C-alpha positions in Angstrom: 12.6 16.3 -5.8 12.1 13.1 -7.6 8.6 13.0 -9.2 8.7 9.2 -9.3 9.1 9.1 -5.5 6.2 11.5 -5.1 4.0 9.4 -7.4 4.9 6.2 -5.4 3.9 8.0 -2.2 0.6 9.1 -3.6 -0.1 5.6 -5.0 0.6 4.0 -1.6 -1.9 6.3 0.0 -4.6 5.7 -2.6 -4.1 2.0 -2.1 -4.4 2.4 1.7 -0.8 1.0 2.1 0.0 3.4 4.9 3.3 1.8 6.0 4.6 2.1 2.5 3.4 5.7 2.4 5.4 6.4 5.5 8.5 4.7 4.0 8.3 6.6 0.7 7.6 10.0 2.2 10.4 9.5 4.6 12.7 9.0 1.6 11.5 12.2 0.1 12.0 14.1 3.4 15.6 12.8 3.7 16.2 14.6 0.4 14.1 17.6 1.0 13.2 18.0 4.8 10.8 20.9 4.3 8.7 19.4 1.4 5.2 20.5 2.4 3.4 17.9 0.3 5.5 15.0 1.7 4.9 16.3 5.3 1.2 16.4 4.8 1.1 12.9 3.2 3.2 11.4 6.0 1.1 13.1 8.7 -2.0 11.4 7.2 -0.2 8.1 7.0 0.9 8.3 10.6 -2.7 8.9 11.7 -3.9 6.0 9.6 -1.5 3.6 11.2 -2.6 4.8 14.6 0.2 7.2 15.6 -2.0 10.3 16.0 0.6 12.1 18.2 3.2 11.9 15.4 0.6 13.0 12.9 -0.1 16.1 15.0 3.6 16.9 15.4 4.1 16.6 11.7 1.2 18.9 10.9 2.5 21.4 13.4 5.9 21.3 11.6 4.0 22.1 8.3 2.4 25.1 10.0 5.8 26.4 11.1 6.9 26.3 7.5 3.6 27.5 6.0 1.3 29.0 8.7 -1.7 29.1 6.3 -1.5 25.6 4.9 -5.1 24.5 4.6 -4.4 20.8 4.7 -2.4 20.9 7.9 -4.8 23.3 9.5 -7.8 21.0 8.7 -6.0 17.8 9.7 -4.7 19.3 13.0 -8.1 20.6 13.9 -9.6 17.1 13.3 -6.8 15.2 15.1 -7.0 17.4 18.2 -10.5 15.8 18.7 -9.4 12.2 18.0 -9.1 10.2 21.1 -8.4 6.7 19.8 -5.0 5.4 18.9 -5.8 2.7 16.5 -5.7 3.3 12.8 -8.7 4.0 10.5 -10.3 1.1 8.7 -10.6 3.2 5.5 -9.5 1.1 2.5 -11.8 2.5 0.0 -10.2 3.7 -3.2 -11.2 6.8 -5.2 -13.2 4.8 -7.8 -15.8 4.0 -5.1 -17.0 7.6 -5.4 -17.8 7.5 -9.1 -21.2 8.9 -9.5 -23.8 7.1 -11.7 -27.2 8.8 -12.4 -30.0 6.9 -10.8 -27.6 4.7 -8.7 -25.7 7.1 -6.5 -26.4 10.1 -4.3 -24.5 12.4 -1.9 -26.6 13.2 1.1 -26.0 15.7 4.0 -27.0 14.1 7.3 -29.2 15.7 9.9 -29.4 15.1 13.7 -25.7 14.4 13.9 -24.3 12.1 16.6 -21.5 12.8 19.1 -18.7 15.0 17.8 -16.1 12.5 19.1 -17.6 9.8 16.9 -17.7 12.2 13.9 -14.1 13.3 14.6 -13.0 9.7 14.1 -14.6 9.3 10.7 -12.6 9.6 7.5 -13.5 9.9 3.9 -14.1 6.4 2.6 -15.1 4.8 5.9 -18.1 2.5 5.3 -21.2 3.2 7.4 -24.6 1.5 7.7 -28.1 2.5 6.8 -30.6 1.4 9.5 -34.3 1.8 8.3 -37.0 2.5 10.9 -40.7 3.0 10.4 -40.4 6.7 9.3 -36.7 7.4 9.3 -33.3 6.1 8.3 -30.3 6.3 10.7 -26.7 6.1 9.7 -24.3 4.3 12.0 -20.7 3.3 12.1 -20.0 -0.4 11.4 -19.8 -0.7 15.2 -23.3 0.7 15.6 -22.5 4.2 16.8 -25.0 6.9 15.7 -23.6 9.2 13.0 -26.8 11.0 11.9 -30.1 10.6 10.0 -31.1 10.8 6.3 -33.5 13.8 5.6 -37.1 12.7 5.8 -37.9 13.0 2.0 -35.1 10.7 1.0 -35.6 8.4 4.0 -39.1 7.5 2.9 -37.9 6.5 -0.6 -35.0 4.5 0.9 -37.3 2.7 3.3 -39.6 1.6 0.5 -36.7 0.5 -1.7 -35.0 -1.4 1.2 -38.3 -3.2 2.0 -38.4 -4.4 -1.6 -34.9 -5.8 -1.5 -32.8 -2.8 -2.4 -29.2 -2.9 -0.9 -26.8 0.0 -0.6 -23.1 0.7 -0.1 -22.7 3.8 2.0 -19.4 5.7 2.6 -18.4 8.8 4.4 -17.8 11.6 1.9 -17.1 14.4 4.3 -17.0 14.3 8.1 -16.5 17.7 9.8 -18.1 19.2 13.0 -20.2 21.5 10.7 -21.7 18.6 8.8 -21.4 15.0 7.5 -22.1 14.0 3.9 -22.4 10.4 2.8 -22.1 8.7 -0.6 -24.9 6.2 -1.2 -24.5 3.6 -4.1 -27.4 1.3 -5.0 -26.0 -2.2 -5.2 -29.3 -4.0 -5.9 -32.3 -1.9 -6.8 
């Protein structure tokens, strides 16, 4: 297998260029049809461009080759719950998750929303913080409830937001068992 092709496929995915990722991984699979890494990458790319059924079929093919493949198992489990056919809006690169002491925090949400909403979230999707008098809700950009910030942190955020603090908030992990968000202070 050509390592340069693999690197081009990875770069396309990191840049959110899902059509290019499909193209490059297809080239890899023409050379090596059972390449697990390329199959997993192309399955994700199919999902991102809105072809969830093709993504599911590709992950099932991975599981025929490697029945215990963790990536394919996790993706297939998630995609079985997905009911929309349009691609994800995730365009966030890996640098967005660089942690800075005093400016960033990873938070596990409480009081999670509907499992169908959570199933459609991906790492890197932007979400909103909505302050209330004694709590902070987290919603999708379309206003659908994802969860709430734990009370101790919510009170600090409410005070900071009242004084002009603004935050970028991204999904870090979205699974039925829990959702974690990455909060970055933009203006503190």
